[in-house]
C-alpha positions in Angstrom: 35.6 33.8 -9.2 35.8 31.4 -12.1 37.9 29.0 -10.0 35.3 29.2 -7.2 32.5 28.2 -9.5 34.4 25.3 -10.9 35.2 24.1 -7.4 31.5 24.2 -6.4 30.5 22.3 -9.5 33.1 19.7 -8.7 31.8 19.4 -5.1 28.3 18.9 -6.4 29.5 16.2 -8.8 31.3 14.4 -6.1 28.3 14.5 -3.8 25.9 13.1 -6.4 28.4 10.4 -7.4 28.7 9.3 -3.8 25.0 8.6 -3.5 24.1 5.0 -3.2 22.3 3.5 -6.2 18.8 2.4 -5.4 18.0 -1.2 -4.7 15.8 -2.4 -7.6 13.4 -5.3 -7.3 11.2 -6.6 -10.2 7.6 -7.3 -9.4 4.7 -9.1 -11.0 1.2 -7.6 -11.1 -1.3 -10.4 -10.6 -5.0 -9.7 -10.3 -4.2 -6.0 -9.5 -1.8 -7.0 -6.7 2.0 -6.5 -6.5 4.2 -9.5 -5.7 8.0 -9.7 -5.1 10.4 -12.3 -3.8 12.6 -12.1 -0.7 14.8 -14.2 1.4 13.6 -15.1 4.9 16.2 -16.4 7.3 17.9 -19.1 5.2 15.0 -19.6 2.7 15.1 -17.9 -0.6 12.4 -17.0 -3.2 9.6 -16.4 -0.7 6.7 -14.7 -2.5 5.4 -11.6 -0.8 2.4 -9.4 -1.4 3.6 -5.8 -1.3 1.1 -4.1 1.1 1.1 -0.4 2.0 -2.0 -1.1 4.1 -0.1 -3.4 6.5 2.0 -1.9 9.3 3.5 -5.3 10.1 4.7 -8.1 7.9 3.1 -11.5 7.7 3.9 -15.1 6.9 1.0 -17.2 5.5 0.6 -20.1 7.9 0.2 -22.4 4.9 3.8 -21.6 4.0 5.1 -22.4 7.5 6.9 -25.6 6.2 8.6 -23.6 3.5 9.7 -20.9 6.0 10.8 -22.5 9.3 10.0 -20.0 12.1 10.3 -20.0 15.9 6.9 -19.1 17.5 7.3 -16.4 20.1 3.8 -16.1 21.4 0.4 -14.7 20.4 -0.8 -11.3 19.4 -4.0 -9.6 18.3 -4.4 -9.1 14.5 -6.8 -6.4 13.4 -8.3 -7.2 10.0 -10.6 -5.2 7.8 -13.8 -6.7 9.4 -12.7 -7.8 12.9 -9.9 -9.0 15.1 -8.4 -12.4 16.0 -5.6 -13.9 18.0 -2.7 -15.3 16.0 0.8 -16.6 16.6 3.9 -14.4 15.9 7.5 -15.1 15.3 10.3 -12.7 16.3 14.0 -12.3 15.5 13.7 -13.0 11.8 15.9 -11.7 9.0 14.5 -10.5 5.6 16.7 -9.8 2.6 15.5 -8.1 -0.6 18.1 -7.2 -3.1 21.1 -5.9 -1.1 18.9 -4.7 1.8 18.9 -6.8 4.9 16.4 -6.2 7.8 17.0 -7.9 11.1 14.8 -8.4 14.2 11.7 -8.6 12.0 8.5 -9.9 13.7 6.1 -11.9 11.5 2.4 -12.4 12.3 1.2 -15.8 11.2 -2.1 -15.6 9.4 -4.0 -18.4 7.6 -4.7 -17.1 4.1 -6.8 -20.0 2.9 -6.6 -19.8 -0.9 -3.8 -17.2 -1.3 -1.0 -17.9 -3.7 1.6 -16.1 -1.7 3.8 -16.9 1.2 3.7 -13.6 3.1 2.9 -9.9 3.3 5.6 -7.2 2.9 4.4 -4.5 5.2 5.5 -0.9 5.8 7.8 -2.0 8.6 10.0 -3.3 5.8 9.6 -0.2 3.7 10.3 2.5 6.3 13.9 3.8 6.4 13.8 4.1 2.6 12.1 6.2 0.0 10.1 3.8 -2.1 9.3 4.2 -5.8 6.7 1.9 -7.4 7.0 2.0 -11.2 4.3 0.2 -13.1 5.8 0.8 -16.5 9.0 -1.1 -15.7 7.3 -3.3 -13.0 10.0 -2.3 -10.5 10.1 -1.2 -6.9 13.1 1.0 -6.1 14.3 1.5 -2.6 16.3 4.8 -2.3 18.3 6.1 0.6 16.3 8.8 2.5 16.7 12.3 1.1 18.2 10.9 -2.1 18.1 13.8 -4.5 18.6 11.7 -7.6 15.0 10.6 -7.8 13.3 11.9 -10.9 10.1 13.5 -9.8 9.3 15.3 -13.1 5.5 15.1 -13.8 4.6 14.0 -10.3 2.0 15.6 -8.1 3.3 16.2 -4.5 0.8 15.3 -1.8 1.1 15.4 2.0 1.3 11.9 3.5 -0.6 11.4 6.7 0.1 8.4 8.9 -3.2 7.7 10.7 -2.8 4.9 13.3 0.3 4.0 11.3 -1.7 3.7 8.1 -0.6 5.8 5.1 -3.4 8.1 3.9 -4.0 11.2 1.8 -6.8 13.7 1.5 -9.1 13.0 -1.4 -12.8 13.3 -2.2 -15.7 11.7 -4.1 -18.1 13.8 -6.2 -21.7 12.8 -6.4 -24.3 15.0 -8.0 -22.0 18.0 -7.6 -21.5 17.4 -3.9 -18.0 16.6 -2.5 -17.5 14.0 0.1 -14.0 14.7 1.5 -11.8 13.0 4.0 -8.6 11.0 4.6 -8.3 7.9 2.4 -5.9 5.0 3.2 -3.6 3.7 0.6 -3.9 -0.1 0.5 -1.8 -1.7 -2.2 -2.5 -5.1 -0.6 -6.3 -4.9 -1.5 -7.2 -5.8 -5.1 -10.4 -3.7 -5.2 -10.9 0.0 -6.3 -12.1 1.8 -3.2 -13.8 0.6 0.0 -15.7 3.3 2.1 -15.5 2.9 5.8 -18.8 2.1 7.4 -19.1 5.2 9.6 -18.5 7.5 6.6 -20.9 5.6 4.4 -23.6 5.6 7.1 -23.1 9.3 8.0 -23.5 10.4 4.4 -26.1 7.8 3.4 -24.0 6.9 0.4 -26.0 3.7 -0.4 -28.8 6.1 -1.4 -26.6 8.7 -3.0 -25.2 6.3 -5.6 -26.6 3.6 -7.8 -26.2 0.0 -6.5 -24.7 -2.2 -9.3 -23.9 -5.4 -7.4 -22.4 -7.1 -4.4 -18.9 -8.0 -3.5 -17.6 -10.7 -1.1 -14.3 -10.0 0.7 -12.1 -11.9 3.1 -10.1 -10.0 5.8 -6.8 -11.0 7.4 -8.8 -11.9 10.5 -10.4 -14.7 8.5 -13.9 -13.2 8.3 -15.8 -13.3 5.0 -18.3 -10.6 4.5 -20.5 -9.1 1.7 -20.7 -5.5 0.7 -22.9 -3.5 -1.8 -21.1 -2.2 -4.8 -22.2 1.3 -6.0 -21.2 3.4 -9.0 -19.3 6.5 -7.9 -19.5 9.2 -10.6 -16.1 10.8 -9.9 -13.1 10.8 -7.5 -10.6 13.6 -7.2 -7.2 12.2 -6.4 -3.8 14.0 -6.7 -5.4 16.8 -8.6 -6.7 14.4 -11.2 -10.3 13.2 -11.8 -11.3 9.6 -12.4 -14.8 8.7 -13.4 -17.4 6.0 -13.0 -15.7 3.8 -10.4 -17.3 0.7 -8.8 -16.7 1.1 -5.1 -17.8 -0.9 -2.1 -19.6 0.3 1.0 -18.5 -1.4 4.2 -21.0 -2.2 6.9 -18.4 -3.4 9.4 -18.8 -2.8 13.1 -15.3 -4.1 13.9 -11.9 -4.0 12.3 -10.2 -1.3 10.2 -13.2 -0.8 7.9 -15.1 0.5 11.0 -12.7 3.4 11.7 -14.0 6.9 12.1 -10.6 8.4 11.4 -10.7 7.7 7.6 -13.3 7.9 4.9 -12.2 4.8 3.1 -9.3 2.9 1.5 -8.0 2.9 -2.1 -7.1 -0.6 -3.3 -4.5 -1.4 -5.9 -7.0 -1.6 -8.7 -7.1 2.1 -8.3 -3.5 2.8 -7.1 -2.0 0.9 -10.1 -3.0 3.8 -12.3 -0.3 6.0 -10.7 3.5 5.5 -10.5 4.2 6.4 -6.9 7.1 7.6 -4.7 6.6 7.3 -0.9 8.8 9.6 1.2 8.1 8.3 4.7 10.7 10.4 6.5 9.6 13.8 5.2 5.9 12.9 5.0 5.2 13.3 1.3 3.9 11.0 -1.4 4.1 11.6 -5.2 1.8 10.4 -7.9 2.0 10.4 -11.7 -0.6 8.8 -14.0 0.7 5.8 -16.0 -0.3 3.5 -18.8 -2.9 1.7 -16.6 -5.1 4.8 -16.5 -7.6 3.4 -19.1 -7.6 -0.2 -17.9 -11.1 -1.4 -17.0 -12.4 -1.4 -13.5 -13.6 -4.9 -12.5 
């Protein structure tokens, strides 16, 4: 029996040792947004916005000279406030660390004043388990089902893909009443939380909370729009409570913000307060509060 136990321990050690080490990419956090650098085709050091709210990747049309692309045709881009027709480029190669993705299609979108070259969407994340560590400012790409990931202290949540958009169940609490629903996870947005227009209208949220200002936003479709900012007393997220959040109420009649399938979208000014592990394959996401918890909401 002693020899059998020793043999089993040895097999476990060999299996763990054989696991591929994660690919680690450093990132910068600028104005609440995550940026990393990749190689596109033969061009290195292309700056990407890391965006869990984008199901496809994008090249900023203003960076077209930096990243030579072959235009393959036109497609419809659905932004937060509307849709527009844009060019796309197929058959591209993207490399980040030692990971290489081929046959990548880029949508070309004119981000007028953006300081990045493209958007790193979930099409590039899937096929890996992704860890976002704000303490170390690293994104780690693990093999699927990698058992070496340290999940101590994390809260495990069911990950829902709604129209290919990652979302979790959450709720707002106003005067003791809970407003629950599915909330999208949008690391590409630099705000706290935007409530989808049907949910805001249905629950008359503009009257339920105190208006404290207005916000102007620009969607990927190019539209610029204004939204009221209200003070939300509390949000319950991953079994934690966060208080006094400035959130925006969308009035969109088109685009993603007009969806009836989700209550709203958490931006990275909220999400940056949690280290996160996204397990696309098994449909779970893990959250753990980090040092950004007490940073001010803008």
